[in-house]
C-alpha positions as CSV (number, residue, x, y, z in Angstrom):
1,M,63.1,321.5,143.1
2,D,61.4,319.8,146.0
3,E,62.1,316.1,146.7
4,I,59.0,313.9,147.0
5,L,61.1,310.8,147.6
6,Q,64.5,310.5,149.3
7,I,66.2,307.1,149.3
8,R,69.2,307.0,151.8
9,N,71.7,304.2,152.1
10,L,69.3,301.6,151.0
11,S,70.5,298.0,150.9
12,V,68.6,294.8,150.2
13,E,70.0,291.4,150.8
14,F,68.9,287.9,149.7
15,Y,70.2,284.8,151.6
16,T,71.0,282.0,149.2
17,R,72.7,278.6,149.5
18,R,75.9,280.2,148.0
19,G,75.9,283.1,150.4
20,V,74.4,286.6,150.8
21,L,73.5,288.4,147.6
22,R,73.2,292.2,148.1
23,A,71.0,293.1,145.2
24,V,70.8,296.8,146.2
25,D,73.9,298.2,147.9
26,S,73.9,301.5,149.8
27,V,71.8,303.3,147.2
28,S,70.9,307.0,147.7
29,L,68.6,308.8,145.3
30,D,66.4,311.9,145.2
31,V,63.1,312.0,143.2
32,Y,61.8,315.4,142.6
33,K,58.1,316.5,142.4
34,N,56.4,316.7,139.0
35,Q,59.4,315.1,137.2
36,I,60.0,311.8,135.5
37,T,63.1,310.1,136.9
38,A,64.4,307.1,135.1
39,V,66.7,304.4,136.5
40,V,68.5,302.4,133.8
41,G,70.9,299.5,133.9
42,E,71.4,296.0,132.6
43,S,69.3,293.0,133.7
44,G,70.3,291.9,137.1
45,S,71.6,295.3,138.2
46,G,69.0,295.5,141.0
47,K,66.4,297.8,139.5
48,S,63.3,295.7,140.3
49,T,64.5,295.0,143.8
50,L,65.0,298.8,144.3
51,A,61.5,299.5,143.0
52,S,59.8,296.9,145.3
53,A,61.8,298.1,148.3
54,I,60.3,301.6,148.0
55,L,56.9,300.1,148.9
56,N,58.5,297.6,151.3
57,V,57.3,294.6,149.3
58,V,60.6,292.9,148.7
59,Q,59.9,289.2,148.0
60,T,61.1,286.6,150.5
61,P,63.9,285.7,151.2
62,G,64.9,289.3,150.6
63,I,65.3,291.7,153.5
64,I,65.9,295.5,153.7
65,V,69.1,296.0,155.7
66,E,68.9,298.0,158.9
67,G,70.0,301.6,158.5
68,S,68.2,302.0,155.2
69,E,65.8,305.0,154.8
70,I,63.0,305.7,152.4
71,L,61.5,309.1,153.0
72,F,58.3,310.0,151.3
73,E,57.4,313.6,151.9
74,G,59.7,313.4,155.0
75,V,58.1,310.2,156.4
76,D,60.4,307.2,156.7
77,L,58.3,304.4,155.1
78,L,60.5,301.7,156.6
79,K,59.5,302.8,160.1
80,L,55.8,302.4,159.5
81,S,53.8,299.4,160.7
82,E,52.1,297.3,158.0
83,E,48.7,299.0,158.8
84,E,50.3,302.5,158.5
85,M,52.0,301.5,155.3
86,R,48.7,300.5,153.7
87,K,47.7,304.2,153.9
88,Y,50.6,305.0,151.5
89,R,50.4,302.0,149.1
90,W,48.2,302.9,146.1
91,N,46.8,306.0,147.9
92,E,50.0,308.0,147.8
93,I,52.4,305.8,145.9
94,A,51.2,303.4,143.2
95,M,53.3,300.9,141.3
96,V,53.1,299.1,137.9
97,F,55.1,296.0,138.4
98,Q,57.1,294.2,135.8
99,A,54.8,292.0,133.6
100,A,52.0,293.6,135.6
101,Q,49.4,292.4,133.1
102,N,49.8,288.9,134.5
103,S,48.7,290.1,137.9
104,L,45.1,290.5,136.8
105,N,42.9,287.7,138.2
106,P,42.0,285.6,135.2
107,V,38.6,284.5,136.5
108,V,37.3,287.9,137.6
109,K,35.9,290.6,135.3
110,I,37.8,293.8,135.1
111,K,35.0,295.8,136.7
112,D,35.0,293.6,139.8
113,Q,38.8,293.8,140.1
114,I,38.5,297.6,140.0
115,L,35.7,297.6,142.6
116,E,37.8,295.4,144.9
117,T,40.9,297.5,144.6
118,Y,39.1,300.8,145.3
119,K,37.1,299.5,148.3
120,A,40.2,298.0,149.9
121,H,41.4,301.6,150.4
122,R,38.4,304.0,150.3
123,S,34.6,304.1,150.6
124,A,32.5,305.0,147.6
125,T,29.4,303.7,145.8
126,D,29.8,301.2,142.9
127,Q,28.5,303.9,140.5
128,E,31.1,306.4,141.7
129,I,33.9,303.9,141.3
130,Y,32.6,302.9,137.8
131,E,32.6,306.6,136.7
132,R,36.1,307.1,138.0
133,A,37.3,303.8,136.3
134,S,35.5,304.7,133.0
135,K,37.3,308.1,132.9
136,L,40.7,306.4,133.5
137,L,40.1,303.7,130.9
138,D,39.0,306.2,128.4
139,Y,42.2,308.2,129.2
140,V,44.4,305.2,128.5
141,R,42.6,304.9,125.1
142,L,40.4,301.9,126.0
143,D,36.6,301.4,125.5
144,P,35.3,301.5,129.1
145,E,32.1,299.7,128.3
146,R,33.8,296.8,126.6
147,V,36.7,296.5,129.0
148,L,34.8,296.7,132.3
149,K,32.7,293.7,131.1
150,S,35.7,291.7,130.0
151,Y,37.8,289.0,131.6
152,P,41.6,289.5,131.3
153,H,42.0,286.7,128.7
154,E,39.6,288.6,126.4
155,L,42.1,291.5,126.2
156,S,45.4,291.7,124.4
157,G,48.7,292.2,126.3
158,G,48.8,295.9,125.5
159,M,45.2,296.4,126.6
160,K,45.8,294.6,129.9
161,Q,48.9,296.8,130.6
162,R,46.7,299.9,130.0
163,V,44.1,298.5,132.4
164,I,46.9,298.1,135.0
165,I,48.0,301.7,134.4
166,A,44.4,302.9,134.9
167,L,44.2,300.8,138.1
168,S,47.4,302.4,139.4
169,L,45.8,305.8,138.9
170,L,42.5,304.9,140.5
171,L,43.2,306.5,143.9
172,N,45.0,309.5,142.4
173,P,48.5,308.8,143.8
174,K,51.3,311.5,144.0
175,L,54.0,309.1,142.9
176,L,53.8,306.4,140.2
177,I,56.5,303.8,140.1
178,L,56.9,301.9,136.8
179,D,59.1,298.8,136.7
180,E,59.8,297.9,133.1
181,P,56.2,298.9,132.1
182,T,56.4,297.5,128.6
183,T,58.0,294.1,129.2
184,A,56.8,291.4,126.8
185,L,55.0,293.8,124.5
186,D,55.8,294.4,120.9
187,V,57.6,297.5,119.8
188,I,54.5,299.3,118.5
189,T,52.6,298.7,121.7
190,Q,55.6,299.8,123.8
191,A,55.7,303.1,122.0
192,Y,51.9,303.4,122.5
193,I,52.2,302.9,126.2
194,F,55.0,305.4,126.6
195,D,53.0,307.9,124.6
196,I,50.2,307.5,127.1
197,L,52.6,308.0,130.0
198,V,54.1,311.1,128.5
199,Q,50.6,312.6,128.0
200,L,49.6,311.6,131.5
201,H,52.6,313.5,132.9
202,K,51.9,316.6,130.8
203,D,48.2,316.6,131.8
204,T,48.6,315.9,135.5
205,G,52.2,316.6,136.5
206,I,52.3,313.3,138.4
207,T,55.7,312.4,139.6
208,M,57.0,309.2,138.0
209,L,59.9,306.9,138.9
210,M,60.6,304.5,136.0
211,F,62.9,301.5,136.0
212,T,64.0,300.2,132.6
213,H,66.9,298.8,130.5
214,D,65.8,300.9,127.5
215,V,68.1,303.9,127.3
216,A,66.7,305.2,124.1
217,I,63.1,305.4,125.5
218,V,64.1,307.4,128.6
219,A,66.0,309.9,126.4
220,K,62.7,310.9,125.0
221,I,60.6,311.1,128.2
222,A,62.7,311.5,131.4
223,D,63.8,314.7,133.2
224,R,66.5,313.0,135.3
225,L,68.4,309.8,134.9
226,A,70.1,307.5,137.4
227,V,72.4,304.7,136.1
228,M,72.6,301.5,138.1
229,Y,75.3,298.9,137.9
230,A,75.7,295.8,140.1
231,G,73.5,297.0,142.8
232,K,74.9,300.6,143.0
233,I,73.9,303.9,141.5
234,V,77.0,305.1,139.6
235,E,75.7,308.3,138.0
236,V,72.8,310.7,138.4
237,G,71.9,313.9,136.7
238,D,69.7,315.9,134.3
239,I,68.8,313.8,131.3
240,R,70.4,316.2,128.8
241,E,73.5,316.6,130.9
242,I,74.1,312.9,131.1
243,F,73.3,312.2,127.4
244,Y,75.7,315.0,126.2
245,N,78.2,314.9,129.0
246,A,78.2,311.4,130.6
247,K,81.0,311.0,133.1
248,H,81.0,307.3,134.3
249,P,82.6,304.8,131.8
250,Y,79.6,302.5,132.3
251,T,77.1,305.3,131.4
252,R,79.2,306.0,128.3
253,G,79.1,302.4,127.4
254,L,75.3,302.2,127.8
255,L,74.8,305.2,125.6
256,N,77.2,303.8,122.9
257,A,75.3,300.6,122.9
258,A,71.8,302.1,122.7
259,P,70.3,301.1,119.3
260,S,68.1,304.1,118.7
261,L,70.6,306.7,119.8
262,L,73.1,306.2,116.9
263,D,72.1,306.6,113.3
264,D,75.2,304.7,112.2
265,V,74.7,301.1,113.3
266,S,78.4,300.4,112.8
267,K,79.3,302.8,115.6
268,R,77.5,300.9,118.2
269,K,79.8,299.3,120.8
270,A,78.8,296.6,123.3
271,I,80.3,296.8,126.7
272,K,83.0,294.2,127.0
273,G,82.6,291.5,129.6
274,L,79.8,290.5,131.9
275,P,78.3,292.0,135.2
276,P,80.0,290.6,138.3
277,D,78.7,287.8,140.5
278,M,76.7,289.7,143.1
279,I,77.5,287.1,145.8
280,S,81.2,287.8,145.5
281,P,81.6,291.2,143.7
282,P,85.1,292.4,142.9
283,K,86.9,294.6,145.3
284,G,87.0,298.3,144.6
285,C,84.9,299.7,141.8
286,R,82.5,297.0,140.6
287,F,82.9,298.1,137.0
288,H,86.7,297.9,137.0
289,P,87.0,294.5,135.3
290,R,85.2,295.9,132.3
291,C,86.6,299.4,132.3
292,S,89.5,300.3,130.0
293,L,90.3,303.3,132.1
294,A,90.7,301.5,135.4
295,N,93.9,301.6,137.4
296,E,95.1,300.0,140.7
297,Y,93.2,302.6,142.7
298,C,90.0,301.5,141.0
299,R,90.8,297.8,141.8
300,E,91.5,298.5,145.4
301,Y,89.0,301.2,146.6
302,E,85.3,301.7,146.2
303,P,84.5,305.1,144.7
304,C,82.3,307.6,146.6
305,M,79.6,309.7,144.9
306,K,80.9,313.1,143.9
307,D,78.9,316.2,143.1
308,L,80.1,317.7,139.9
309,G,77.6,320.6,140.2
310,N,74.0,321.1,139.0
311,K,73.0,317.9,140.8
312,H,75.2,315.9,138.5
313,L,76.6,313.1,140.7
314,V,79.1,310.4,139.7
315,A,80.8,307.5,141.6
316,C,84.1,307.2,139.7
317,H,87.7,307.6,140.7
318,L,88.4,309.4,137.4
319,Y,87.0,312.5,139.2
320,D,88.9,311.9,142.4
321,K,92.2,313.8,142.6
322,E,93.8,311.2,144.9
323,A,93.0,308.4,142.5
324,L,94.3,310.3,139.5
325,K,97.7,310.4,141.2
326,D,97.8,306.6,140.7
327,G,97.9,307.1,136.9
328,S,94.3,306.8,135.7
329,A,93.7,307.7,132.1
330,D,92.5,311.1,131.1
331,V,88.8,311.4,131.7
332,N,88.3,313.3,128.5
């Protein structure tokens, strides 16, 4: 497998009145060509900040910490000037932001927004752009003739989200980043959107990096899964490997709490406790206050990522021989 995106030691900080909040903390992650990689975690885990950092569009007052690397096809995007970065945004890497349907200009027709987006990056006649847009709108199961003439307020939430997906594909990017692509949509529309994304991947092989809290959805569409907790990646692996052989206690907790993964509702178990205060996170493993398997080693030392084989990685002292000497519970 070839990596199209390599994130190395990425950290993002926000300066607040209470202190420094490190929303993304020393994250490393590989995204492979022609695969769908999903990043899951609770709200506030740092998923959206990680997504925006890839395109270097972290909102003020956030900053990407020096020493971070984001390599796209071997090029460190964080070392590029803003002008150089423009050549990558939307051309090579496109992103569907959270609640992206609200980003459409309410007083401009869809056709004019598409024209403006295309011409900001490439040259083409209006007719050529309309033909490209019509094909994409038809692909996402919209009526091109109707939609191109419409203002955003004349479209439903699901229709606007599909317009955004079509816009993201306008310049034929190699990597599509999706940050909670179905937020604020009803369940039926969510399923419809994901069905379109799955078909898109089958038809084009486009690489996708999806950020979501919905574990049940990614079980159906992703090739690889990364689990994020309190700003850190705690487990990464093949989707089947993780769903059938999850190692990190937090990953197990997420799977046990997922509503669509268990037929017997009575067997669902919520993870006890709450995520930590990110301005003053606990020492050691950040999950230890909520983990029934934690011992003194977990409370004192931060775990490193360990390779269990087959690109299955986990950051947990349960798989650290030194930590097990301290009396951790049996991992099985």
